[in-house]
PAMIKE-955993 format. One record per residue (C-alpha): x, z, y; residue number from 1. Coordinates in nm, 2 decimals. Layout:
% residues N
+--------+--------+--------+-----+
!     px !     pz !     py !   i !
+--------+--------+--------+-----+
!      X !      Z !      Y ! NUM !
...
+--------+--------+--------+-----+
This chain:
% residues 288
+--------+--------+--------+-----+
!     px !     pz !     py !   i !
+--------+--------+--------+-----+
!  -1.00 !  -5.48 !  -8.75 !   1 !
!  -0.75 !  -5.16 !  -8.71 !   2 !
!  -0.94 !  -5.06 !  -8.40 !   3 !
!  -1.29 !  -5.12 !  -8.57 !   4 !
!  -1.16 !  -4.84 !  -8.85 !   5 !
!  -1.00 !  -4.61 !  -8.64 !   6 !
!  -1.33 !  -4.61 !  -8.43 !   7 !
!  -1.52 !  -4.62 !  -8.71 !   8 !
!  -1.30 !  -4.28 !  -8.83 !   9 !
!  -1.40 !  -4.09 !  -8.60 !  10 !
!  -1.76 !  -4.15 !  -8.46 !  11 !
!  -1.87 !  -4.05 !  -8.85 !  12 !
!  -2.17 !  -3.88 !  -8.73 !  13 !
!  -2.55 !  -4.06 !  -8.58 !  14 !
!  -2.76 !  -3.83 !  -8.33 !  15 !
!  -3.01 !  -3.83 !  -8.61 !  16 !
!  -2.83 !  -3.69 !  -8.88 !  17 !
!  -2.72 !  -3.39 !  -8.59 !  18 !
!  -3.06 !  -3.35 !  -8.55 !  19 !
!  -3.25 !  -3.36 !  -8.92 !  20 !
!  -2.96 !  -3.25 !  -9.15 !  21 !
!  -3.01 !  -2.97 !  -9.33 !  22 !
!  -2.72 !  -2.92 !  -9.45 !  23 !
!  -2.54 !  -2.59 !  -9.40 !  24 !
!  -2.21 !  -2.58 !  -9.27 !  25 !
!  -1.95 !  -2.81 !  -9.05 !  26 !
!  -2.03 !  -3.14 !  -9.01 !  27 !
!  -1.72 !  -3.38 !  -8.94 !  28 !
!  -1.72 !  -3.68 !  -8.70 !  29 !
!  -1.37 !  -3.77 !  -8.75 !  30 !
!  -1.04 !  -3.66 !  -8.49 !  31 !
!  -1.17 !  -3.26 !  -8.47 !  32 !
!  -1.44 !  -3.25 !  -8.40 !  33 !
!  -1.70 !  -3.07 !  -8.65 !  34 !
!  -2.10 !  -3.01 !  -8.62 !  35 !
!  -2.17 !  -2.60 !  -8.74 !  36 !
!  -2.46 !  -2.54 !  -8.91 !  37 !
!  -2.59 !  -2.22 !  -8.94 !  38 !
!  -2.87 !  -2.08 !  -9.19 !  39 !
!  -3.14 !  -1.99 !  -8.90 !  40 !
!  -3.04 !  -2.39 !  -8.88 !  41 !
!  -2.84 !  -2.33 !  -8.45 !  42 !
!  -2.63 !  -2.64 !  -8.47 !  43 !
!  -2.29 !  -2.56 !  -8.23 !  44 !
!  -1.95 !  -2.77 !  -8.18 !  45 !
!  -1.62 !  -2.66 !  -8.24 !  46 !
!  -1.33 !  -2.86 !  -8.21 !  47 !
!  -1.04 !  -2.85 !  -8.51 !  48 !
!  -0.66 !  -2.87 !  -8.54 !  49 !
!  -0.36 !  -2.69 !  -8.71 !  50 !
!  -0.04 !  -2.52 !  -8.52 !  51 !
!   0.23 !  -2.43 !  -8.71 !  52 !
!   0.10 !  -2.44 !  -9.03 !  53 !
!  -0.24 !  -2.25 !  -8.92 !  54 !
!  -0.61 !  -2.37 !  -8.82 !  55 !
!  -0.72 !  -2.35 !  -8.52 !  56 !
!  -1.09 !  -2.37 !  -8.38 !  57 !
!  -1.26 !  -2.39 !  -8.00 !  58 !
!  -1.59 !  -2.44 !  -7.94 !  59 !
!  -1.71 !  -2.74 !  -7.77 !  60 !
!  -2.09 !  -2.60 !  -7.72 !  61 !
!  -2.47 !  -2.56 !  -7.88 !  62 !
!  -2.59 !  -2.88 !  -7.97 !  63 !
!  -2.83 !  -3.01 !  -7.83 !  64 !
!  -2.71 !  -2.86 !  -7.52 !  65 !
!  -2.35 !  -3.07 !  -7.55 !  66 !
!  -2.50 !  -3.42 !  -7.68 !  67 !
!  -2.30 !  -3.59 !  -7.96 !  68 !
!  -2.12 !  -3.88 !  -7.68 !  69 !
!  -2.02 !  -3.54 !  -7.48 !  70 !
!  -1.85 !  -3.35 !  -7.80 !  71 !
!  -1.72 !  -3.64 !  -7.85 !  72 !
!  -1.56 !  -3.68 !  -7.47 !  73 !
!  -1.43 !  -3.33 !  -7.53 !  74 !
!  -1.28 !  -3.36 !  -7.85 !  75 !
!  -1.10 !  -3.64 !  -7.74 !  76 !
!  -0.96 !  -3.45 !  -7.43 !  77 !
!  -0.85 !  -3.16 !  -7.70 !  78 !
!  -0.66 !  -3.46 !  -7.91 !  79 !
!  -0.49 !  -3.54 !  -7.62 !  80 !
!  -0.37 !  -3.18 !  -7.51 !  81 !
!  -0.27 !  -3.12 !  -7.87 !  82 !
!  -0.10 !  -3.43 !  -7.88 !  83 !
!   0.11 !  -3.31 !  -7.58 !  84 !
!   0.20 !  -3.01 !  -7.73 !  85 !
!  -0.07 !  -2.75 !  -7.57 !  86 !
!  -0.35 !  -2.55 !  -7.66 !  87 !
!  -0.65 !  -2.66 !  -7.56 !  88 !
!  -0.76 !  -2.27 !  -7.54 !  89 !
!  -0.49 !  -2.18 !  -7.34 !  90 !
!  -0.59 !  -2.50 !  -7.08 !  91 !
!  -0.98 !  -2.43 !  -7.11 !  92 !
!  -0.90 !  -2.03 !  -6.98 !  93 !
!  -0.63 !  -2.22 !  -6.70 !  94 !
!  -0.94 !  -2.39 !  -6.52 !  95 !
!  -1.12 !  -2.05 !  -6.51 !  96 !
!  -0.87 !  -1.79 !  -6.40 !  97 !
!  -0.83 !  -1.79 !  -6.00 !  98 !
!  -0.52 !  -1.76 !  -5.83 !  99 !
!  -0.36 !  -1.47 !  -5.71 ! 100 !
!  -0.52 !  -1.53 !  -5.35 ! 101 !
!  -0.84 !  -1.58 !  -5.52 ! 102 !
!  -0.84 !  -1.29 !  -5.71 ! 103 !
!  -0.76 !  -1.07 !  -5.40 ! 104 !
!  -1.02 !  -1.20 !  -5.20 ! 105 !
!  -1.29 !  -1.11 !  -5.51 ! 106 !
!  -1.11 !  -0.78 !  -5.56 ! 107 !
!  -1.19 !  -0.66 !  -5.18 ! 108 !
!  -1.48 !  -0.80 !  -5.14 ! 109 !
!  -1.54 !  -0.55 !  -5.48 ! 110 !
!  -1.44 !  -0.27 !  -5.24 ! 111 !
!  -1.57 !  -0.32 !  -4.93 ! 112 !
!  -1.86 !  -0.07 !  -4.98 ! 113 !
!  -1.60 !   0.16 !  -5.07 ! 114 !
!  -1.40 !   0.14 !  -4.77 ! 115 !
!  -1.59 !   0.22 !  -4.49 ! 116 !
!  -1.31 !   0.15 !  -4.24 ! 117 !
!  -1.34 !  -0.20 !  -4.09 ! 118 !
!  -0.96 !  -0.16 !  -4.03 ! 119 !
!  -0.87 !  -0.04 !  -4.33 ! 120 !
!  -1.04 !  -0.37 !  -4.45 ! 121 !
!  -0.84 !  -0.59 !  -4.23 ! 122 !
!  -0.51 !  -0.43 !  -4.32 ! 123 !
!  -0.60 !  -0.51 !  -4.65 ! 124 !
!  -0.64 !  -0.91 !  -4.59 ! 125 !
!  -0.38 !  -0.89 !  -4.35 ! 126 !
!  -0.12 !  -0.80 !  -4.57 ! 127 !
!  -0.21 !  -0.99 !  -4.83 ! 128 !
!  -0.20 !  -1.32 !  -4.66 ! 129 !
!   0.06 !  -1.25 !  -4.40 ! 130 !
!   0.30 !  -1.11 !  -4.64 ! 131 !
!   0.22 !  -1.28 !  -5.03 ! 132 !
!   0.12 !  -1.60 !  -4.92 ! 133 !
!   0.44 !  -1.74 !  -5.17 ! 134 !
!   0.22 !  -1.65 !  -5.42 ! 135 !
!  -0.17 !  -1.69 !  -5.32 ! 136 !
!  -0.16 !  -2.09 !  -5.48 ! 137 !
!  -0.04 !  -1.94 !  -5.80 ! 138 !
!  -0.24 !  -1.85 !  -6.14 ! 139 !
!  -0.26 !  -1.46 !  -6.10 ! 140 !
!  -0.24 !  -1.48 !  -6.49 ! 141 !
!   0.17 !  -1.64 !  -6.42 ! 142 !
!   0.23 !  -1.36 !  -6.12 ! 143 !
!   0.56 !  -1.25 !  -6.28 ! 144 !
!   0.86 !  -0.94 !  -6.18 ! 145 !
!   1.00 !  -1.26 !  -6.04 ! 146 !
!   0.72 !  -1.35 !  -5.77 ! 147 !
!   0.64 !  -1.00 !  -5.73 ! 148 !
!   1.00 !  -0.91 !  -5.62 ! 149 !
!   1.02 !  -1.24 !  -5.43 ! 150 !
!   0.72 !  -1.12 !  -5.16 ! 151 !
!   0.88 !  -0.71 !  -5.16 ! 152 !
!   1.25 !  -0.78 !  -5.14 ! 153 !
!   1.33 !  -0.99 !  -4.75 ! 154 !
!   1.11 !  -0.68 !  -4.59 ! 155 !
!   1.18 !  -0.35 !  -4.83 ! 156 !
!   1.48 !  -0.25 !  -4.64 ! 157 !
!   1.32 !  -0.34 !  -4.34 ! 158 !
!   0.97 !  -0.30 !  -4.30 ! 159 !
!   1.01 !  -0.01 !  -4.55 ! 160 !
!   0.65 !   0.15 !  -4.51 ! 161 !
!   0.47 !  -0.17 !  -4.52 ! 162 !
!   0.63 !  -0.28 !  -4.87 ! 163 !
!   0.55 !  -0.06 !  -5.03 ! 164 !
!   0.20 !  -0.07 !  -4.89 ! 165 !
!   0.18 !  -0.45 !  -5.06 ! 166 !
!   0.34 !  -0.33 !  -5.39 ! 167 !
!   0.03 !  -0.13 !  -5.38 ! 168 !
!  -0.17 !  -0.35 !  -5.31 ! 169 !
!  -0.04 !  -0.60 !  -5.54 ! 170 !
!  -0.02 !  -0.38 !  -5.81 ! 171 !
!  -0.44 !  -0.31 !  -5.76 ! 172 !
!  -0.51 !  -0.71 !  -5.77 ! 173 !
!  -0.34 !  -0.76 !  -6.12 ! 174 !
!  -0.48 !  -0.44 !  -6.23 ! 175 !
!  -0.84 !  -0.60 !  -6.12 ! 176 !
!  -0.72 !  -0.94 !  -6.33 ! 177 !
!  -0.66 !  -0.82 !  -6.59 ! 178 !
!  -0.97 !  -0.61 !  -6.61 ! 179 !
!  -1.20 !  -0.92 !  -6.58 ! 180 !
!  -0.96 !  -1.08 !  -6.84 ! 181 !
!  -0.74 !  -1.31 !  -6.62 ! 182 !
!  -0.42 !  -1.11 !  -6.70 ! 183 !
!  -0.25 !  -0.92 !  -7.04 ! 184 !
!   0.04 !  -0.73 !  -7.04 ! 185 !
!   0.23 !  -0.51 !  -6.80 ! 186 !
!   0.18 !  -0.52 !  -6.46 ! 187 !
!   0.47 !  -0.64 !  -6.27 ! 188 !
!   0.43 !  -0.48 !  -6.01 ! 189 !
!   0.39 !  -0.16 !  -6.15 ! 190 !
!   0.60 !   0.14 !  -5.96 ! 191 !
!   0.73 !   0.39 !  -6.21 ! 192 !
!   0.90 !   0.24 !  -6.55 ! 193 !
!   0.95 !  -0.04 !  -6.37 ! 194 !
!   1.00 !  -0.18 !  -6.02 ! 195 !
!   1.12 !   0.16 !  -6.00 ! 196 !
!   1.47 !   0.09 !  -6.21 ! 197 !
!   1.50 !  -0.21 !  -5.94 ! 198 !
!   1.41 !  -0.16 !  -5.60 ! 199 !
!   1.60 !   0.16 !  -5.43 ! 200 !
!   1.35 !   0.44 !  -5.33 ! 201 !
!   1.12 !   0.45 !  -4.96 ! 202 !
!   1.30 !   0.79 !  -4.94 ! 203 !
!   1.67 !   0.63 !  -4.94 ! 204 !
!   1.60 !   0.37 !  -4.72 ! 205 !
!   1.43 !   0.63 !  -4.47 ! 206 !
!   1.57 !   0.65 !  -4.08 ! 207 !
!   1.41 !   0.98 !  -4.03 ! 208 !
!   1.17 !   1.12 !  -3.75 ! 209 !
!   1.13 !   1.04 !  -3.38 ! 210 !
!   1.30 !   1.33 !  -3.20 ! 211 !
!   1.07 !   1.56 !  -3.02 ! 212 !
!   1.03 !   1.59 !  -2.67 ! 213 !
!   1.21 !   1.89 !  -2.52 ! 214 !
!   0.85 !   2.07 !  -2.41 ! 215 !
!   0.98 !   2.10 !  -2.01 ! 216 !
!   0.94 !   1.73 !  -2.00 ! 217 !
!   0.60 !   1.65 !  -2.18 ! 218 !
!   0.42 !   1.77 !  -1.83 ! 219 !
!   0.60 !   1.41 !  -1.65 ! 220 !
!   0.54 !   1.21 !  -1.92 ! 221 !
!   0.24 !   1.30 !  -1.90 ! 222 !
!   0.15 !   1.28 !  -1.60 ! 223 !
!   0.33 !   0.87 !  -1.64 ! 224 !
!   0.05 !   0.86 !  -1.84 ! 225 !
!  -0.24 !   0.91 !  -1.64 ! 226 !
!  -0.08 !   0.56 !  -1.42 ! 227 !
!  -0.13 !   0.36 !  -1.72 ! 228 !
!  -0.47 !   0.19 !  -1.79 ! 229 !
!  -0.38 !   0.09 !  -2.13 ! 230 !
!  -0.58 !   0.21 !  -2.43 ! 231 !
!  -0.26 !   0.30 !  -2.57 ! 232 !
!  -0.17 !   0.59 !  -2.32 ! 233 !
!  -0.53 !   0.71 !  -2.33 ! 234 !
!  -0.47 !   0.73 !  -2.70 ! 235 !
!  -0.10 !   0.91 !  -2.72 ! 236 !
!  -0.26 !   1.13 !  -2.45 ! 237 !
!  -0.53 !   1.23 !  -2.70 ! 238 !
!  -0.22 !   1.32 !  -2.95 ! 239 !
!  -0.05 !   1.53 !  -2.79 ! 240 !
!  -0.36 !   1.77 !  -2.60 ! 241 !
!  -0.52 !   1.76 !  -2.91 ! 242 !
!  -0.26 !   1.76 !  -3.23 ! 243 !
!  -0.46 !   1.47 !  -3.37 ! 244 !
!  -0.35 !   1.27 !  -3.69 ! 245 !
!  -0.18 !   0.96 !  -3.61 ! 246 !
!  -0.43 !   0.85 !  -3.89 ! 247 !
!  -0.78 !   1.03 !  -3.71 ! 248 !
!  -0.61 !   0.85 !  -3.36 ! 249 !
!  -0.67 !   0.55 !  -3.55 ! 250 !
!  -1.05 !   0.60 !  -3.65 ! 251 !
!  -1.19 !   0.66 !  -3.31 ! 252 !
!  -1.38 !   0.34 !  -3.15 ! 253 !
!  -1.14 !   0.36 !  -2.83 ! 254 !
!  -1.29 !   0.04 !  -2.69 ! 255 !
!  -1.68 !   0.21 !  -2.70 ! 256 !
!  -1.57 !   0.50 !  -2.63 ! 257 !
!  -1.47 !   0.37 !  -2.26 ! 258 !
!  -1.76 !   0.14 !  -2.25 ! 259 !
!  -1.98 !   0.50 !  -2.24 ! 260 !
!  -1.80 !   0.70 !  -2.03 ! 261 !
!  -1.39 !   0.64 !  -1.97 ! 262 !
!  -1.33 !   0.97 !  -1.79 ! 263 !
!  -1.46 !   1.25 !  -2.06 ! 264 !
!  -1.58 !   1.03 !  -2.33 ! 265 !
!  -1.27 !   0.92 !  -2.44 ! 266 !
!  -1.10 !   1.25 !  -2.53 ! 267 !
!  -1.47 !   1.43 !  -2.72 ! 268 !
!  -1.62 !   1.16 !  -2.92 ! 269 !
!  -1.40 !   1.13 !  -3.22 ! 270 !
!  -1.50 !   0.97 !  -3.59 ! 271 !
!  -1.37 !   1.16 !  -3.91 ! 272 !
!  -1.15 !   0.93 !  -4.13 ! 273 !
!  -1.27 !   0.76 !  -4.45 ! 274 !
!  -1.25 !   1.09 !  -4.64 ! 275 !
!  -1.54 !   1.24 !  -4.41 ! 276 !
!  -1.73 !   0.95 !  -4.25 ! 277 !
!  -2.03 !   1.15 !  -4.35 ! 278 !
!  -1.97 !   1.37 !  -4.10 ! 279 !
!  -1.87 !   1.33 !  -3.74 ! 280 !
!  -1.54 !   1.49 !  -3.64 ! 281 !
!  -1.54 !   1.61 !  -3.24 ! 282 !
!  -1.29 !   1.77 !  -3.03 ! 283 !
!  -1.41 !   1.84 !  -2.64 ! 284 !
!  -1.18 !   1.88 !  -2.41 ! 285 !
!  -1.18 !   1.92 !  -2.04 ! 286 !
!  -1.19 !   1.63 !  -1.79 ! 287 !
!  -0.87 !   1.48 !  -1.75 ! 288 !
+--------+--------+--------+-----+
């Protein structure tokens, strides 16, 4: 008898009432489920409950797209969450928020058209996957300072350049998440005014430049390079002969150069970095 009365208290509406009612306002089905009918005749479901004395409301979909039976099912799930002390709105938002790894992939995909250098795109993915593995499966909305430090601290003093780039990339991913509505509040990977107060600056960790090779020793060193067939040897020789920056050297498609002409083309064909990707960059050398 009690179960019958409870069932009746929860299921007050009929399909016919939902379709034909001329009432303008909120029709209650019981248990916090209501059908909202606008003066225009449009109808939608909502779930109402109280938290700390304040009324909360969450939409459950329009009618008849969301049927009466489906609305009752959704309301039942909401009541269960409320009984457990959870917020149905927050729980629904959690279901749509991606993990940090998923968010990072979405960010990289959105930026790929701007990153013309394939190596740069690869480095982004590799850095995130290798060094930020511990936060890959955590919801991006839940990433906090402790999570960021757990990723950075192990390599901050041993791989300072990698750690600095990783921090910047995490910061950009979290900024992207905030712009998409998946996060709120300050960025836990922010350097100025945040991590700068926790981690030592890179300048204090720098070990300085490598000592320069004495000029008289260069001819013998270059002769040794000539005896090596590795592509890295050709790249180093290219830097010595041209004074080209390491960044520019990294943009050269050495494999392509050697397919064209292993002797001359490697020293004559170079592609500009991302800032000058539309204009080719050429450095002409005699055959070596």
